C-alpha positions in Angstrom: 0.2 0.1 -0.1 1.9 2.8 -1.5 0.6 5.5 1.1 3.8 7.8 1.4 6.5 8.6 -1.0 9.7 7.0 0.5 13.1 9.2 0.0 14.7 7.2 -3.0 18.5 7.2 -4.1 19.3 8.2 -7.7 20.0 4.6 -8.4 16.7 3.5 -7.5 14.9 6.6 -9.4 17.4 5.5 -12.6 15.9 2.0 -12.5 12.3 3.0 -11.8 12.3 5.2 -15.5 14.2 2.3 -17.3 11.4 -0.1 -16.1 9.7 -1.5 -19.6 6.3 -2.1 -18.2 4.3 -2.6 -14.8 5.8 -6.4 -14.5 9.1 -5.3 -14.7 8.9 -2.6 -12.4 7.2 -4.6 -9.4 9.1 -7.9 -10.0 12.4 -5.8 -9.5 10.8 -4.1 -6.5 9.9 -7.7 -5.0 13.1 -9.2 -6.1 13.5 -10.3 -2.5 10.8 -10.3 0.3 12.4 -7.1 2.3 11.8 -5.4 -0.9 8.2 -6.7 -1.9 7.2 -5.7 2.2 8.6 -2.2 1.7 7.1 -1.7 -1.8 3.4 -2.5 -0.2 3.4 -0.8 2.9 7.0 0.9 3.5 8.1 -1.7 5.8 10.0 -5.0 6.0 8.0 -6.0 9.1 5.7 -8.8 9.1 3.9 -7.5 12.3 3.4 -4.0 10.3 2.0 -5.6 7.5 -0.3 -7.3 9.6 -1.2 -4.0 11.4 -1.8 -2.2 8.2 -3.5 -5.4 6.4 -6.2 -5.8 9.0 -7.4 -1.8 9.0 -7.7 -2.0 5.1 -9.3 -5.3 5.4 -11.7 -3.9 7.9 -12.7 -1.2 5.3 -12.9 -3.9 2.5 -15.2 -6.2 4.4 -17.5 -3.1 5.4 -17.6 -1.7 1.9 -18.6 -5.0 0.4 -20.7 -6.5 2.9 -18.7 -9.7 2.8 -20.1 -13.1 3.5 -19.0 -16.4 4.3 -20.3 -17.7 0.9 -18.8 -15.2 -1.2 -16.1 -15.9 -3.9 -13.5 -12.7 -3.5 -10.9 -11.4 -6.2 -8.4 -9.0 -5.2 -6.7 -7.2 -8.3 -3.1 -6.2 -7.2 -3.0 -8.3 -4.1 0.7 -7.7 -3.4 2.3 -10.0 -0.7 -1.4 -10.7 0.6 -1.4 -7.8 3.1 -5.3 -7.8 2.7 -5.7 -11.1 1.6 -4.6 -12.7 4.6 -6.9 -11.0 6.9 -9.9 -11.7 4.5 -9.7 -15.3 3.2 -10.7 -17.0 6.4 -14.2 -14.9 6.5 -15.3 -16.2 2.8 -15.7 -19.2 0.6 -13.1 -18.4 -1.9 -10.1 -15.5 -2.4 -8.6 -15.2 -5.4 -5.4 -12.8 -5.3 -4.3 -11.5 -8.8 -0.9 -9.4 -9.6 1.1 -8.8 -12.5 4.4 -9.7 -10.2 5.1 -13.0 -9.8 7.8 -12.2 -7.3 4.8 -10.5 -5.2 2.6 -13.8 -5.8 5.4 -15.7 -4.6 5.4 -13.9 -1.1 1.6 -14.2 -1.0 1.9 -17.6 -1.3 4.2 -18.2 1.6 1.9 -16.1 3.6 -1.5 -17.3 3.1 0.0 -21.4 2.5 -2.1 -22.3 5.6 -5.3 -21.6 3.9 -6.9 -24.1 1.7 -9.6 -21.6 0.0 -7.2 -19.4 -2.0 -6.0 -19.3 -5.5 -3.3 -16.8 -7.1 -3.4 -15.6 -10.7 -0.5 -14.0 -12.4 -1.2 -11.4 -14.9 0.4 -10.6 -18.2 -1.1 -7.1 -19.3 -4.1 -5.5 -18.2 -6.5 -8.0 -18.6 -8.3 -10.4 -16.5 -8.2 -13.2 -19.5 -7.7 -16.4 -17.1 -10.5 -15.7 -15.2 -14.1 -16.6 -16.0 -16.7 -14.4 -16.9 -19.3 -13.9 -13.8 -17.3 -16.0 -11.7 -16.9 -13.8 -8.4 -19.4 -12.2 -6.3 -17.5 -9.5 -5.0 -13.5 -7.7 -6.1 -11.7 -5.2 -4.6 -8.2 -3.1 -5.4 -6.8 -1.1 -3.1 -3.3 1.0 -3.9 -3.2 0.0 -6.9 -4.7 1.9 -9.8 -2.5 4.9 -8.3 0.2 3.5 -10.3 -1.8 3.1 -13.6 -2.4 5.1 -16.8 -5.8 5.8 -17.3 -5.9 3.3 -20.1 -5.0 0.4 -17.9 -7.6 1.9 -15.2 -10.2 1.5 -17.7 -9.2 -1.8 -19.1 -9.2 -3.5 -15.7 -12.5 -2.1 -14.8 -13.8 -3.5 -17.8 -12.4 -6.8 -16.8 -14.0 -6.6 -13.3 -17.0 -5.8 -14.6 -16.7 -9.0 -16.8 -15.6 -11.5 -14.0 -18.1 -9.9 -11.6 -21.4 -11.6 -11.3 -24.6 -9.2 -12.0 -25.2 -7.3 -9.0 -21.7 -7.8 -7.7 -19.9 -5.4 -6.0 -16.5 -3.4 -6.2 -14.8 -1.3 -4.1 -11.3 0.4 -4.8 -9.6 3.7 -4.4 -7.3 5.8 -6.5 -5.5 9.2 -5.4 -7.9 12.5 -5.1 -6.6 15.3 -7.0 -10.1 17.2 -5.8 -9.0 16.8 -2.1 -6.3 19.9 -0.5 -4.0 17.0 0.8 -4.3 15.0 -2.2 -3.2 17.8 -4.4 -0.4 18.6 -1.8 0.4 14.8 -2.6 0.3 15.3 -6.5 2.6 18.3 -5.9 5.5 15.8 -5.0 5.1 14.0 -7.8 5.5 17.2 -10.2 8.8 18.2 -8.0 10.2 15.2 -9.3 10.0 16.2 -13.2 10.1 20.0 -12.8 13.8 19.6 -13.8 13.6 16.3 -15.6 15.5 15.4 -18.6 12.6 16.0 -21.4 14.4 12.9 -23.3 13.8 10.4 -20.6 10.2 8.8 -20.1 8.8 9.2 -16.8 8.6 6.4 -14.3 6.2 3.4 -15.5 4.2 2.8 -12.5 4.3 6.7 -11.0 1.9 7.9 -8.9 -1.3 8.7 -10.9 -4.3 10.9 -9.6 -7.9 11.6 -10.4 -10.8 13.4 -9.5 -14.1 11.8 -8.0 -16.0 12.7 -11.4 -13.5 11.1 -13.4 -14.2 7.8 -11.4 -17.7 7.9 -11.7 -17.6 8.5 -15.4 -15.3 5.5 -15.9 -17.4 3.1 -13.7 -20.9 4.1 -15.6 -19.1 3.3 -19.1 -17.7 0.0 -17.5 -21.0 -1.2 -16.8 -21.4 -0.2 -13.1 -23.8 1.5 -11.2 -21.9 3.9 -8.3 -23.4 3.3 -4.9 -21.4 5.3 -3.1 -17.9 7.5 -3.4 -16.1 9.1 -0.6 -14.0 12.1 -1.2 -13.4 13.6 2.2 -9.7 12.5 2.1 -6.6 12.1 -0.2 -8.2 8.9 -1.6 -11.5 8.6 -3.8 -13.2 5.3 -2.4 -15.7 4.0 -4.7 -18.2 1.4 -4.2 -20.0 0.3 -7.2 -22.2 -2.5 -8.6 -22.1 -4.5 -11.9 -25.4 -3.6 -13.8 -28.1 -6.7 -13.8 -28.9 -9.2 -11.0 -31.3 -8.8 -8.2 -29.3 -6.4 -5.6 -31.2 -3.8 -4.5 -29.3 -0.4 -5.3 -31.2 1.8 -2.6 -30.7 -0.3 0.2 -27.0 -0.8 -0.8 -26.6 3.5 -0.7 -28.5 3.2 2.7 -26.0 0.4 4.2 -22.9 2.4 2.7 -24.3 5.8 4.2 -24.4 4.1 7.4 -21.1 2.4 7.2 -19.1 5.2 5.8 -17.7 5.6 9.7 -15.8 2.0 8.8 -14.9 2.4 5.2 -13.8 6.0 4.6 -10.6 7.5 6.1 -11.1 9.3 9.0 -10.2 13.1 9.8 -7.1 11.9 11.5 -5.9 9.6 9.0 -6.0 12.8 6.6 -4.1 14.9 9.5 -1.4 12.6 10.0 -1.2 12.0 6.2 -0.9 15.7 5.7 1.9 15.4 8.4 3.6 12.5 6.7 3.9 14.6 3.2 5.7 17.4 5.3 8.1 14.9 6.4 8.9 12.6 2.9 8.3 15.8 0.9 8.9 19.0 2.5 12.2 18.5 4.8 10.1 17.8 8.5 12.5 15.3 10.2 10.5 12.0 11.5 11.4 12.9 15.0 9.2 16.0 15.4 5.8 13.6 14.0 6.9 11.1 16.5 6.9 13.1 19.6 3.4 14.4 18.1 2.1 11.0 18.3 1.9 10.3 21.7 -1.8 10.4 22.5 -3.3 7.1 21.6 -6.8 7.9 22.5 -7.4 10.1 19.6 -7.6 6.8 17.8 -6.0 3.7 16.2 -4.3 5.8 13.4 -1.9 6.8 16.0 -0.4 3.6 16.4 -0.1 2.8 13.1 1.2 6.0 11.7 4.1 5.9 14.5 5.0 2.2 13.2 5.2 3.8 9.8 7.3 6.7 10.5 9.5 4.3 12.3 10.0 2.2 9.4 10.6 5.1 7.1 13.1 6.1 9.3 14.7 2.6 9.8 15.1 2.3 5.8 16.3 6.1 5.4 19.0 6.1 8.1 21.5 7.7 5.7 19.3 10.5 5.3 18.0 10.8 8.8 20.6 9.6 11.0 20.6 6.3 13.3 17.2 5.6 14.4 17.0 6.1 18.2 17.5 2.9 20.2 14.1 3.5 21.8 12.1 3.2 18.4 14.0 0.4 17.4 
């Protein structure tokens, strides 16, 4: 889950520019188990992955109203950070990813579960998955790394593999939110003085507006049920047209469950502070010192861990991680 922009050395940026496609980019990121974990949530720590995975899994479960009999697809499953938490709650969980290396780690992490499957993608298609074969699907922090053409192609494919009335939940960066715009500005800054003859990072962060997301969903055969936009993310829940699911009832449910699905004001506040650390020069110690009151919400503990891991992997920039945080 690529919530923050980690500090990168010139060599890492150069490789990102040189990657020919999504597969080569993410296979390189996940060439080691540690690299795979860093790519999905900024840590190399199983405990951190379970912490962030549980948080996101609750959002997904609420958005899709997951039930024990559901067949569920995750597009861009990475190391199974979310799938590990959700698979025990459904009839079948299928993890699809463009990176064979990511899937290798996911298989290890979900090895004890008998109701899971894995699909390696070759291009922006779910061609190996049958039409009308899933009840529900989700995609978290994945479309943010895709060109718009691929975003649309995958939405078309998700509409194909979902059963009529099937539910879809996904997110993408929200250009229309003030903090989303600040996050976008970090991307722009990378290219302000870039070599015009060098192509941009093939999997760079991409940004959308709620209206753009709605238009794409409707053109791909979905009915938009709810869109949460009060954060740096556009979070959308949509239903494949057809079937007997009651759209009005689903909208009412999603309005009631918004507190369990949408990112909270506290999450947005803390993420905004993270932008100051990763992109504006604020030292992480200042933010860690400010994360002392766990009573404000569960996000406090999660961001404290993220800052610790971010610092751990950038000691050359910020100095040694204090022993008290190790």
